[in-house]
Backbone atoms as SQL, in Angstrom:
CREATE TABLE atoms (id INTEGER PRIMARY KEY, chain TEXT, resi INTEGER, resn TEXT, atom TEXT, x REAL, y REAL, z REAL);
INSERT INTO atoms VALUES
  (1, 'A', 1, 'UNK', 'N', -0.764, -8.337, -25.152),
  (2, 'A', 1, 'UNK', 'CA', 0.384, -9.106, -24.953),
  (3, 'A', 1, 'UNK', 'C', 0.772, -9.159, -23.457),
  (4, 'A', 2, 'UNK', 'N', 0.529, -8.154, -22.692),
  (5, 'A', 2, 'UNK', 'CA', 0.751, -8.288, -21.215),
  (6, 'A', 2, 'UNK', 'C', -0.208, -9.150, -20.482),
  (7, 'A', 3, 'UNK', 'N', -1.452, -9.226, -20.973),
  (8, 'A', 3, 'UNK', 'CA', -2.539, -9.807, -20.140),
  (9, 'A', 3, 'UNK', 'C', -2.762, -11.262, -20.679),
  (10, 'A', 4, 'UNK', 'N', -2.488, -11.557, -21.969),
  (11, 'A', 4, 'UNK', 'CA', -2.820, -12.801, -22.607),
  (12, 'A', 4, 'UNK', 'C', -2.151, -13.971, -21.959),
  (13, 'A', 5, 'UNK', 'N', -0.794, -13.775, -21.535),
  (14, 'A', 5, 'UNK', 'CA', -0.285, -14.861, -20.936),
  (15, 'A', 5, 'UNK', 'C', -0.744, -15.441, -19.676),
  (16, 'A', 6, 'UNK', 'N', -1.604, -14.495, -18.964),
  (17, 'A', 6, 'UNK', 'CA', -2.216, -14.843, -17.664),
  (18, 'A', 6, 'UNK', 'C', -3.300, -15.915, -17.835),
  (19, 'A', 7, 'UNK', 'N', -3.096, -17.135, -17.222),
  (20, 'A', 7, 'UNK', 'CA', -4.078, -18.119, -17.369),
  (21, 'A', 7, 'UNK', 'C', -5.023, -18.042, -16.091),
  (22, 'A', 8, 'UNK', 'N', -6.302, -17.850, -16.467),
  (23, 'A', 8, 'UNK', 'CA', -7.244, -17.758, -15.401),
  (24, 'A', 8, 'UNK', 'C', -8.550, -18.458, -15.850),
  (25, 'A', 9, 'UNK', 'N', -9.251, -18.948, -14.936),
  (26, 'A', 9, 'UNK', 'CA', -10.552, -19.527, -15.163),
  (27, 'A', 9, 'UNK', 'C', -11.532, -18.485, -15.780),
  (28, 'A', 10, 'UNK', 'N', -12.444, -18.950, -16.686),
  (29, 'A', 10, 'UNK', 'CA', -13.264, -18.159, -17.457),
  (30, 'A', 10, 'UNK', 'C', -14.280, -17.339, -16.458),
  (31, 'A', 11, 'UNK', 'N', -14.501, -17.844, -15.253),
  (32, 'A', 11, 'UNK', 'CA', -15.419, -17.089, -14.341),
  (33, 'A', 11, 'UNK', 'C', -14.763, -16.230, -13.409),
  (34, 'A', 12, 'UNK', 'N', -13.499, -16.078, -13.511),
  (35, 'A', 12, 'UNK', 'CA', -12.636, -15.100, -12.738),
  (36, 'A', 12, 'UNK', 'C', -12.973, -13.664, -13.182),
  (37, 'A', 13, 'UNK', 'N', -13.320, -12.806, -12.290),
  (38, 'A', 13, 'UNK', 'CA', -13.536, -11.413, -12.560),
  (39, 'A', 13, 'UNK', 'C', -12.652, -10.454, -11.942),
  (40, 'A', 14, 'UNK', 'N', -11.700, -10.981, -11.097),
  (41, 'A', 14, 'UNK', 'CA', -10.809, -10.096, -10.450),
  (42, 'A', 14, 'UNK', 'C', -9.359, -10.384, -10.918),
  (43, 'A', 15, 'UNK', 'N', -8.629, -9.199, -11.174),
  (44, 'A', 15, 'UNK', 'CA', -7.248, -9.281, -11.521),
  (45, 'A', 15, 'UNK', 'C', -6.456, -8.505, -10.566),
  (46, 'A', 16, 'UNK', 'N', -5.482, -9.151, -9.872),
  (47, 'A', 16, 'UNK', 'CA', -4.615, -8.455, -9.023),
  (48, 'A', 16, 'UNK', 'C', -3.178, -8.161, -9.651),
  (49, 'A', 17, 'UNK', 'N', -2.739, -6.922, -9.884),
  (50, 'A', 17, 'UNK', 'CA', -1.600, -6.607, -10.441),
  (51, 'A', 17, 'UNK', 'C', -0.524, -6.082, -9.520),
  (52, 'A', 18, 'UNK', 'N', 0.593, -6.705, -9.703),
  (53, 'A', 18, 'UNK', 'CA', 1.772, -6.261, -8.957),
  (54, 'A', 18, 'UNK', 'C', 2.772, -5.775, -9.916),
  (55, 'A', 19, 'UNK', 'N', 2.757, -4.458, -10.245),
  (56, 'A', 19, 'UNK', 'CA', 3.615, -3.956, -11.343),
  (57, 'A', 19, 'UNK', 'C', 5.066, -3.780, -10.857),
  (58, 'A', 20, 'UNK', 'N', 5.993, -3.844, -11.832),
  (59, 'A', 20, 'UNK', 'CA', 7.340, -3.697, -11.486),
  (60, 'A', 20, 'UNK', 'C', 7.974, -2.810, -12.514),
  (61, 'A', 21, 'UNK', 'N', 8.954, -1.949, -12.109),
  (62, 'A', 21, 'UNK', 'CA', 9.630, -1.039, -12.987),
  (63, 'A', 21, 'UNK', 'C', 8.633, -0.095, -13.530),
  (64, 'A', 22, 'UNK', 'N', 8.860, 0.103, -14.934),
  (65, 'A', 22, 'UNK', 'CA', 7.965, 1.047, -15.727),
  (66, 'A', 22, 'UNK', 'C', 6.567, 0.676, -15.733),
  (67, 'A', 23, 'UNK', 'N', 6.162, -0.622, -15.456),
  (68, 'A', 23, 'UNK', 'CA', 4.901, -1.089, -15.461),
  (69, 'A', 23, 'UNK', 'C', 4.005, -0.464, -14.322),
  (70, 'A', 24, 'UNK', 'N', 4.720, 0.247, -13.449),
  (71, 'A', 24, 'UNK', 'CA', 4.090, 1.019, -12.263),
  (72, 'A', 24, 'UNK', 'C', 3.307, 2.178, -12.818),
  (73, 'A', 25, 'UNK', 'N', 3.755, 2.623, -14.165),
  (74, 'A', 25, 'UNK', 'CA', 3.166, 3.808, -14.743),
  (75, 'A', 25, 'UNK', 'C', 1.987, 3.400, -15.659),
  (76, 'A', 26, 'UNK', 'N', 1.869, 2.192, -15.923),
  (77, 'A', 26, 'UNK', 'CA', 0.943, 1.722, -16.863),
  (78, 'A', 26, 'UNK', 'C', -0.563, 1.341, -16.218),
  (79, 'A', 27, 'UNK', 'N', -1.572, 1.989, -16.703),
  (80, 'A', 27, 'UNK', 'CA', -2.873, 1.831, -16.201),
  (81, 'A', 27, 'UNK', 'C', -3.436, 0.439, -16.831),
  (82, 'A', 28, 'UNK', 'N', -3.360, -0.532, -16.028),
  (83, 'A', 28, 'UNK', 'CA', -3.941, -1.803, -16.531),
  (84, 'A', 28, 'UNK', 'C', -5.409, -1.813, -16.952),
  (85, 'A', 29, 'UNK', 'N', -6.093, -0.938, -16.167),
  (86, 'A', 29, 'UNK', 'CA', -7.480, -0.735, -16.553),
  (87, 'A', 29, 'UNK', 'C', -7.778, -0.414, -17.970),
  (88, 'A', 30, 'UNK', 'N', -6.856, 0.211, -18.526),
  (89, 'A', 30, 'UNK', 'CA', -6.943, 0.803, -19.974),
  (90, 'A', 30, 'UNK', 'C', -6.413, -0.217, -21.013),
  (91, 'A', 31, 'UNK', 'N', -6.021, -1.398, -20.511),
  (92, 'A', 31, 'UNK', 'CA', -5.487, -2.349, -21.477),
  (93, 'A', 31, 'UNK', 'C', -6.742, -3.089, -22.073),
  (94, 'A', 32, 'UNK', 'N', -6.539, -3.614, -23.225),
  (95, 'A', 32, 'UNK', 'CA', -7.692, -4.308, -23.908),
  (96, 'A', 32, 'UNK', 'C', -7.600, -5.934, -23.774),
  (97, 'A', 33, 'UNK', 'N', -8.670, -6.487, -23.550),
  (98, 'A', 33, 'UNK', 'CA', -8.663, -8.091, -23.594),
  (99, 'A', 33, 'UNK', 'C', -8.684, -8.529, -24.940),
  (100, 'A', 34, 'UNK', 'N', -8.694, -9.942, -25.023),
  (101, 'A', 34, 'UNK', 'CA', -8.598, -10.519, -26.372),
  (102, 'A', 34, 'UNK', 'C', -9.803, -10.101, -27.315),
  (103, 'A', 35, 'UNK', 'N', -10.906, -9.843, -26.622),
  (104, 'A', 35, 'UNK', 'CA', -12.158, -9.598, -27.367),
  (105, 'A', 35, 'UNK', 'C', -12.184, -8.017, -27.817),
  (106, 'A', 36, 'UNK', 'N', -11.098, -7.335, -27.437),
  (107, 'A', 36, 'UNK', 'CA', -11.022, -5.815, -27.847),
  (108, 'A', 36, 'UNK', 'C', -11.601, -4.799, -26.767),
  (109, 'A', 37, 'UNK', 'N', -12.369, -5.276, -25.739),
  (110, 'A', 37, 'UNK', 'CA', -12.922, -4.524, -24.685),
  (111, 'A', 37, 'UNK', 'C', -11.838, -4.245, -23.599),
  (112, 'A', 38, 'UNK', 'N', -12.013, -3.110, -22.998),
  (113, 'A', 38, 'UNK', 'CA', -11.126, -2.627, -22.015),
  (114, 'A', 38, 'UNK', 'C', -11.244, -3.640, -20.808),
  (115, 'A', 39, 'UNK', 'N', -10.183, -3.965, -20.162),
  (116, 'A', 39, 'UNK', 'CA', -10.141, -4.974, -19.130),
  (117, 'A', 39, 'UNK', 'C', -11.167, -4.524, -18.032),
  (118, 'A', 40, 'UNK', 'N', -11.325, -3.155, -17.758),
  (119, 'A', 40, 'UNK', 'CA', -12.174, -2.654, -16.793),
  (120, 'A', 40, 'UNK', 'C', -13.534, -3.014, -16.928),
  (121, 'A', 41, 'UNK', 'N', -13.960, -3.294, -18.096),
  (122, 'A', 41, 'UNK', 'CA', -15.330, -3.734, -18.357),
  (123, 'A', 41, 'UNK', 'C', -15.610, -5.105, -18.021),
  (124, 'A', 42, 'UNK', 'N', -14.621, -6.008, -17.761),
  (125, 'A', 42, 'UNK', 'CA', -14.768, -7.456, -17.485),
  (126, 'A', 42, 'UNK', 'C', -14.230, -7.872, -16.277),
  (127, 'A', 43, 'UNK', 'N', -13.261, -6.881, -15.698),
  (128, 'A', 43, 'UNK', 'CA', -12.503, -7.441, -14.497),
  (129, 'A', 43, 'UNK', 'C', -12.536, -6.286, -13.471),
  (130, 'A', 44, 'UNK', 'N', -12.367, -6.732, -12.255),
  (131, 'A', 44, 'UNK', 'CA', -12.158, -5.691, -11.128),
  (132, 'A', 44, 'UNK', 'C', -10.720, -5.788, -10.967),
  (133, 'A', 45, 'UNK', 'N', -9.946, -4.645, -11.145),
  (134, 'A', 45, 'UNK', 'CA', -8.550, -4.618, -11.266),
  (135, 'A', 45, 'UNK', 'C', -8.068, -3.963, -9.983),
  (136, 'A', 46, 'UNK', 'N', -7.213, -4.691, -9.174),
  (137, 'A', 46, 'UNK', 'CA', -6.598, -4.254, -7.966),
  (138, 'A', 46, 'UNK', 'C', -5.164, -4.224, -8.043),
  (139, 'A', 47, 'UNK', 'N', -4.498, -3.214, -7.465),
  (140, 'A', 47, 'UNK', 'CA', -3.058, -3.034, -7.496),
  (141, 'A', 47, 'UNK', 'C', -2.454, -3.317, -6.135),
  (142, 'A', 48, 'UNK', 'N', -1.256, -4.012, -6.017),
  (143, 'A', 48, 'UNK', 'CA', -0.500, -4.335, -4.839),
  (144, 'A', 48, 'UNK', 'C', 0.947, -3.853, -5.111),
  (145, 'A', 49, 'UNK', 'N', 1.507, -3.130, -4.131),
  (146, 'A', 49, 'UNK', 'CA', 2.925, -2.798, -4.278),
  (147, 'A', 49, 'UNK', 'C', 3.897, -3.942, -4.400),
  (148, 'A', 50, 'UNK', 'N', 3.606, -5.080, -3.742),
  (149, 'A', 50, 'UNK', 'CA', 4.517, -6.256, -3.928),
  (150, 'A', 50, 'UNK', 'C', 3.720, -7.474, -3.511),
  (151, 'A', 51, 'UNK', 'N', 4.206, -8.656, -3.836),
  (152, 'A', 51, 'UNK', 'CA', 3.619, -9.890, -3.562),
  (153, 'A', 51, 'UNK', 'C', 3.643, -10.117, -2.056),
  (154, 'A', 52, 'UNK', 'N', 4.744, -9.623, -1.370),
  (155, 'A', 52, 'UNK', 'CA', 4.956, -9.850, 0.077),
  (156, 'A', 52, 'UNK', 'C', 3.903, -9.093, 0.888),
  (157, 'A', 53, 'UNK', 'N', 3.672, -7.768, 0.348),
  (158, 'A', 53, 'UNK', 'CA', 2.633, -7.001, 1.031),
  (159, 'A', 53, 'UNK', 'C', 1.253, -7.542, 0.726),
  (160, 'A', 54, 'UNK', 'N', 0.895, -8.104, -0.290),
  (161, 'A', 54, 'UNK', 'CA', -0.346, -8.762, -0.601),
  (162, 'A', 54, 'UNK', 'C', -0.594, -9.993, 0.338),
  (163, 'A', 55, 'UNK', 'N', 0.465, -10.809, 0.448),
  (164, 'A', 55, 'UNK', 'CA', 0.272, -11.844, 1.261),
  (165, 'A', 55, 'UNK', 'C', -0.012, -11.452, 2.859),
  (166, 'A', 56, 'UNK', 'N', 0.979, -10.499, 3.164),
  (167, 'A', 56, 'UNK', 'CA', 0.861, -9.915, 4.545),
  (168, 'A', 56, 'UNK', 'C', -0.476, -9.439, 4.872),
  (169, 'A', 57, 'UNK', 'N', -1.126, -8.657, 3.946),
  (170, 'A', 57, 'UNK', 'CA', -2.505, -8.131, 4.133),
  (171, 'A', 57, 'UNK', 'C', -3.558, -9.252, 4.258),
  (172, 'A', 58, 'UNK', 'N', -3.446, -10.329, 3.404),
  (173, 'A', 58, 'UNK', 'CA', -4.396, -11.248, 3.418),
  (174, 'A', 58, 'UNK', 'C', -4.187, -12.086, 4.695),
  (175, 'A', 59, 'UNK', 'N', -3.100, -12.184, 5.299),
  (176, 'A', 59, 'UNK', 'CA', -2.911, -13.032, 6.511),
  (177, 'A', 59, 'UNK', 'C', -3.290, -12.112, 7.696),
  (178, 'A', 60, 'UNK', 'N', -3.236, -10.769, 7.671),
  (179, 'A', 60, 'UNK', 'CA', -3.497, -9.989, 8.748),
  (180, 'A', 60, 'UNK', 'C', -4.893, -10.279, 9.330),
  (181, 'A', 61, 'UNK', 'N', -5.855, -10.458, 8.402),
  (182, 'A', 61, 'UNK', 'CA', -7.272, -10.629, 8.930),
  (183, 'A', 61, 'UNK', 'C', -7.327, -11.836, 9.728),
  (184, 'A', 62, 'UNK', 'N', -6.475, -12.872, 9.573),
  (185, 'A', 62, 'UNK', 'CA', -6.513, -14.110, 10.151),
  (186, 'A', 62, 'UNK', 'C', -5.636, -14.196, 11.495),
  (187, 'A', 63, 'UNK', 'N', -4.858, -13.319, 11.669),
  (188, 'A', 63, 'UNK', 'CA', -3.974, -13.215, 12.944),
  (189, 'A', 63, 'UNK', 'C', -4.733, -12.573, 13.994),
  (190, 'A', 64, 'UNK', 'N', -4.487, -13.141, 15.257),
  (191, 'A', 64, 'UNK', 'CA', -5.105, -12.490, 16.394),
  (192, 'A', 64, 'UNK', 'C', -4.295, -11.124, 16.542),
  (193, 'A', 65, 'UNK', 'N', -5.023, -10.249, 16.956),
  (194, 'A', 65, 'UNK', 'CA', -4.313, -8.928, 17.263),
  (195, 'A', 65, 'UNK', 'C', -3.061, -8.950, 18.367),
  (196, 'A', 66, 'UNK', 'N', -2.168, -8.237, 17.968),
  (197, 'A', 66, 'UNK', 'CA', -0.822, -8.213, 18.966),
  (198, 'A', 66, 'UNK', 'C', -1.295, -7.520, 20.153),
  (199, 'A', 67, 'UNK', 'N', -0.751, -7.878, 21.230),
  (200, 'A', 67, 'UNK', 'CA', -1.014, -7.193, 22.517),
  (201, 'A', 67, 'UNK', 'C', -0.524, -5.906, 22.488),
  (202, 'A', 68, 'UNK', 'N', -1.219, -4.918, 22.979),
  (203, 'A', 68, 'UNK', 'CA', -0.761, -3.432, 22.899),
  (204, 'A', 68, 'UNK', 'C', 0.052, -3.069, 24.082),
  (205, 'A', 69, 'UNK', 'N', 1.160, -2.803, 23.812),
  (206, 'A', 69, 'UNK', 'CA', 2.143, -2.382, 24.826),
  (207, 'A', 69, 'UNK', 'C', 1.981, -0.807, 25.023),
  (208, 'A', 70, 'UNK', 'N', 2.244, -0.298, 26.215),
  (209, 'A', 70, 'UNK', 'CA', 2.166, 1.130, 26.384),
  (210, 'A', 70, 'UNK', 'C', 3.457, 1.568, 27.057),
  (211, 'A', 71, 'UNK', 'N', 4.063, 2.700, 26.565),
  (212, 'A', 71, 'UNK', 'CA', 5.086, 3.285, 27.165),
  (213, 'A', 71, 'UNK', 'C', 4.610, 4.691, 27.611),
  (214, 'A', 72, 'UNK', 'N', 4.565, 4.854, 29.006),
  (215, 'A', 72, 'UNK', 'CA', 3.988, 6.184, 29.461),
  (216, 'A', 72, 'UNK', 'C', 5.115, 6.989, 30.125),
  (217, 'A', 73, 'UNK', 'N', 5.098, 8.208, 29.830),
  (218, 'A', 73, 'UNK', 'CA', 6.129, 9.079, 30.270),
  (219, 'A', 73, 'UNK', 'C', 5.375, 10.278, 30.893),
  (220, 'A', 74, 'UNK', 'N', 5.720, 10.610, 32.230),
  (221, 'A', 74, 'UNK', 'CA', 5.020, 11.813, 32.705),
  (222, 'A', 74, 'UNK', 'C', 6.003, 12.781, 33.342),
  (223, 'A', 75, 'UNK', 'N', 5.387, 14.054, 33.504),
  (224, 'A', 75, 'UNK', 'CA', 6.041, 15.100, 34.120),
  (225, 'A', 75, 'UNK', 'C', 7.480, 15.381, 33.450),
  (226, 'A', 76, 'UNK', 'N', 7.509, 15.510, 32.034),
  (227, 'A', 76, 'UNK', 'CA', 8.682, 15.840, 31.328),
  (228, 'A', 76, 'UNK', 'C', 8.763, 17.308, 31.230),
  (229, 'A', 77, 'UNK', 'N', 9.734, 17.886, 31.591),
  (230, 'A', 77, 'UNK', 'CA', 10.027, 19.368, 31.563),
  (231, 'A', 77, 'UNK', 'C', 10.462, 19.636, 30.193),
  (232, 'A', 78, 'UNK', 'N', 9.648, 20.258, 29.367),
  (233, 'A', 78, 'UNK', 'CA', 9.997, 20.782, 28.060),
  (234, 'A', 78, 'UNK', 'C', 10.335, 22.299, 27.973),
  (235, 'A', 79, 'UNK', 'N', 9.588, 23.056, 28.687),
  (236, 'A', 79, 'UNK', 'CA', 9.701, 24.473, 28.664),
  (237, 'A', 79, 'UNK', 'C', 11.037, 24.928, 29.255),
  (238, 'A', 80, 'UNK', 'N', 11.592, 26.076, 28.803),
  (239, 'A', 80, 'UNK', 'CA', 12.646, 26.693, 29.535),
  (240, 'A', 80, 'UNK', 'C', 13.871, 25.823, 29.525),
  (241, 'A', 81, 'UNK', 'N', 14.103, 25.303, 28.364),
  (242, 'A', 81, 'UNK', 'CA', 15.245, 24.468, 28.148),
  (243, 'A', 81, 'UNK', 'C', 16.366, 25.226, 27.781),
  (244, 'A', 82, 'UNK', 'N', 16.250, 26.426, 27.278),
  (245, 'A', 82, 'UNK', 'CA', 17.536, 27.225, 26.945),
  (246, 'A', 82, 'UNK', 'C', 18.220, 26.734, 25.751),
  (247, 'A', 83, 'UNK', 'N', 17.667, 26.572, 24.615),
  (248, 'A', 83, 'UNK', 'CA', 18.327, 26.103, 23.230),
  (249, 'A', 83, 'UNK', 'C', 18.894, 24.679, 23.472),
  (250, 'A', 84, 'UNK', 'N', 18.131, 23.760, 24.082),
  (251, 'A', 84, 'UNK', 'CA', 18.752, 22.490, 24.435),
  (252, 'A', 84, 'UNK', 'C', 19.129, 21.752, 23.015),
  (253, 'A', 85, 'UNK', 'N', 18.351, 21.974, 22.082),
  (254, 'A', 85, 'UNK', 'CA', 18.501, 21.217, 20.819),
  (255, 'A', 85, 'UNK', 'C', 19.921, 21.719, 20.127),
  (256, 'A', 86, 'UNK', 'N', 20.345, 22.928, 20.403),
  (257, 'A', 86, 'UNK', 'CA', 21.720, 23.306, 19.904),
  (258, 'A', 86, 'UNK', 'C', 22.797, 22.565, 20.609),
  (259, 'A', 87, 'UNK', 'N', 22.457, 22.183, 21.798),
  (260, 'A', 87, 'UNK', 'CA', 23.656, 21.379, 22.588),
  (261, 'A', 87, 'UNK', 'C', 23.621, 19.911, 22.233),
  (262, 'A', 88, 'UNK', 'N', 22.621, 19.317, 21.567),
  (263, 'A', 88, 'UNK', 'CA', 22.563, 17.939, 21.119),
  (264, 'A', 88, 'UNK', 'C', 23.707, 17.696, 20.180),
  (265, 'A', 89, 'UNK', 'N', 24.246, 16.439, 20.166),
  (266, 'A', 89, 'UNK', 'CA', 25.263, 16.129, 19.168),
  (267, 'A', 89, 'UNK', 'C', 24.622, 16.171, 17.768),
  (268, 'A', 90, 'UNK', 'N', 25.304, 16.439, 16.887),
  (269, 'A', 90, 'UNK', 'CA', 24.819, 16.631, 15.484),
  (270, 'A', 90, 'UNK', 'C', 24.554, 15.165, 15.030),
  (271, 'A', 91, 'UNK', 'N', 23.341, 14.768, 14.179),
  (272, 'A', 91, 'UNK', 'CA', 23.103, 13.548, 13.666),
  (273, 'A', 91, 'UNK', 'C', 24.004, 13.143, 12.702),
  (274, 'A', 92, 'UNK', 'N', 24.325, 11.873, 12.619),
  (275, 'A', 92, 'UNK', 'CA', 25.201, 11.258, 11.681),
  (276, 'A', 92, 'UNK', 'C', 24.754, 11.245, 10.199),
  (277, 'A', 93, 'UNK', 'N', 23.622, 10.919, 10.050),
  (278, 'A', 93, 'UNK', 'CA', 23.140, 10.906, 8.561),
  (279, 'A', 93, 'UNK', 'C', 22.597, 12.107, 8.059),
  (280, 'A', 94, 'UNK', 'N', 22.602, 12.354, 6.775),
  (281, 'A', 94, 'UNK', 'CA', 21.990, 13.406, 6.082),
  (282, 'A', 94, 'UNK', 'C', 20.641, 13.577, 6.444),
  (283, 'A', 95, 'UNK', 'N', 19.938, 12.634, 6.309),
  (284, 'A', 95, 'UNK', 'CA', 18.440, 12.673, 6.612),
  (285, 'A', 95, 'UNK', 'C', 18.067, 13.158, 7.975),
  (286, 'A', 96, 'UNK', 'N', 18.774, 12.601, 8.878),
  (287, 'A', 96, 'UNK', 'CA', 18.602, 13.007, 10.243),
  (288, 'A', 96, 'UNK', 'C', 19.026, 14.520, 10.560),
  (289, 'A', 97, 'UNK', 'N', 20.088, 14.859, 9.861),
  (290, 'A', 97, 'UNK', 'CA', 20.469, 16.330, 9.958),
  (291, 'A', 97, 'UNK', 'C', 19.407, 17.247, 9.352),
  (292, 'A', 98, 'UNK', 'N', 18.860, 16.905, 8.238),
  (293, 'A', 98, 'UNK', 'CA', 17.751, 17.731, 7.631),
  (294, 'A', 98, 'UNK', 'C', 16.684, 17.776, 8.541),
  (295, 'A', 99, 'UNK', 'N', 16.125, 16.680, 9.254),
  (296, 'A', 99, 'UNK', 'CA', 15.089, 16.716, 9.980),
  (297, 'A', 99, 'UNK', 'C', 15.254, 17.493, 11.132),
  (298, 'A', 100, 'UNK', 'N', 16.511, 17.266, 11.829),
  (299, 'A', 100, 'UNK', 'CA', 16.725, 18.084, 13.017),
  (300, 'A', 100, 'UNK', 'C', 16.757, 19.634, 12.618),
  (301, 'A', 101, 'UNK', 'N', 17.439, 19.889, 11.502),
  (302, 'A', 101, 'UNK', 'CA', 17.515, 21.316, 11.091),
  (303, 'A', 101, 'UNK', 'C', 16.099, 21.847, 10.815),
  (304, 'A', 102, 'UNK', 'N', 15.079, 21.089, 10.283),
  (305, 'A', 102, 'UNK', 'CA', 13.750, 21.666, 9.955),
  (306, 'A', 102, 'UNK', 'C', 13.186, 21.963, 11.361),
  (307, 'A', 103, 'UNK', 'N', 13.396, 21.078, 12.305),
  (308, 'A', 103, 'UNK', 'CA', 12.621, 21.217, 13.632),
  (309, 'A', 103, 'UNK', 'C', 13.357, 22.537, 14.422),
  (310, 'A', 104, 'UNK', 'N', 14.522, 22.683, 14.293),
  (311, 'A', 104, 'UNK', 'CA', 15.236, 23.801, 14.816),
  (312, 'A', 104, 'UNK', 'C', 14.771, 25.142, 14.108),
  (313, 'A', 105, 'UNK', 'N', 14.848, 25.092, 12.793),
  (314, 'A', 105, 'UNK', 'CA', 14.386, 26.374, 11.993),
  (315, 'A', 105, 'UNK', 'C', 12.926, 26.677, 12.214),
  (316, 'A', 106, 'UNK', 'N', 12.139, 25.733, 12.430),
  (317, 'A', 106, 'UNK', 'CA', 10.593, 25.984, 12.573),
  (318, 'A', 106, 'UNK', 'C', 10.307, 26.529, 13.941),
  (319, 'A', 107, 'UNK', 'N', 11.283, 26.536, 14.801),
  (320, 'A', 107, 'UNK', 'CA', 11.025, 26.994, 16.217),
  (321, 'A', 107, 'UNK', 'C', 10.083, 26.048, 16.898),
  (322, 'A', 108, 'UNK', 'N', 10.092, 24.808, 16.591),
  (323, 'A', 108, 'UNK', 'CA', 9.107, 23.942, 17.243),
  (324, 'A', 108, 'UNK', 'C', 9.361, 23.995, 18.799),
  (325, 'A', 109, 'UNK', 'N', 8.225, 24.298, 19.467),
  (326, 'A', 109, 'UNK', 'CA', 8.335, 24.402, 20.861),
  (327, 'A', 109, 'UNK', 'C', 7.503, 23.399, 21.598),
  (328, 'A', 110, 'UNK', 'N', 7.978, 22.713, 22.473),
  (329, 'A', 110, 'UNK', 'CA', 7.238, 21.682, 23.206),
  (330, 'A', 110, 'UNK', 'C', 6.932, 22.347, 24.520),
  (331, 'A', 111, 'UNK', 'N', 5.716, 22.165, 24.967),
  (332, 'A', 111, 'UNK', 'CA', 5.180, 22.480, 26.190),
  (333, 'A', 111, 'UNK', 'C', 5.046, 21.574, 27.160),
  (334, 'A', 112, 'UNK', 'N', 5.199, 21.956, 28.463),
  (335, 'A', 112, 'UNK', 'CA', 4.978, 20.900, 29.560),
  (336, 'A', 112, 'UNK', 'C', 3.568, 20.390, 29.433),
  (337, 'A', 113, 'UNK', 'N', 3.385, 19.033, 29.829),
  (338, 'A', 113, 'UNK', 'CA', 2.190, 18.400, 29.640),
  (339, 'A', 113, 'UNK', 'C', 1.494, 18.607, 31.026),
  (340, 'A', 114, 'UNK', 'N', 0.349, 19.289, 31.110),
  (341, 'A', 114, 'UNK', 'CA', -0.375, 19.489, 32.345),
  (342, 'A', 114, 'UNK', 'C', -0.864, 18.154, 32.921),
  (343, 'A', 115, 'UNK', 'N', -0.894, 18.015, 34.128),
  (344, 'A', 115, 'UNK', 'CA', -1.471, 16.819, 34.890),
  (345, 'A', 115, 'UNK', 'C', -0.777, 15.558, 34.643),
  (346, 'A', 116, 'UNK', 'N', 0.504, 15.567, 34.109),
  (347, 'A', 116, 'UNK', 'CA', 1.308, 14.245, 33.909),
  (348, 'A', 116, 'UNK', 'C', 2.073, 13.917, 35.191),
  (349, 'A', 117, 'UNK', 'N', 1.985, 14.819, 36.240),
  (350, 'A', 117, 'UNK', 'CA', 2.756, 14.403, 37.482),
  (351, 'A', 117, 'UNK', 'C', 1.767, 13.420, 38.275),
  (352, 'A', 118, 'UNK', 'N', 0.555, 13.650, 38.089),
  (353, 'A', 118, 'UNK', 'CA', -0.385, 12.867, 38.941),
  (354, 'A', 118, 'UNK', 'C', -0.301, 11.382, 38.725),
  (355, 'A', 119, 'UNK', 'N', -0.535, 10.640, 39.632),
  (356, 'A', 119, 'UNK', 'CA', -0.420, 9.233, 39.555),
  (357, 'A', 119, 'UNK', 'C', -1.784, 8.667, 39.304);
């Protein structure tokens, strides 16, 4: 019932599935074709999270690579900050507060980067 409405040429061996809602849980490989055989026997089945992602990935190979920009920061003092994170303003969103809290609780220590003062 799900596959039959798809019109495709007889020689087509690839089926791209963009499932929505509960169809995300359905293994299309296990569905049967009109002849009663599992689709996986006659088709290469590929899944995509969305049509937009599928098109973007297809176009990515044809696009020239973007120029790579660099942001370089040197000689940043991380050590001996004396609980700097406690003096930072509290993040506004719940997610940001959880992330900041995890960083504080885990005792993440950043160390000075050797040789970053050199030019």
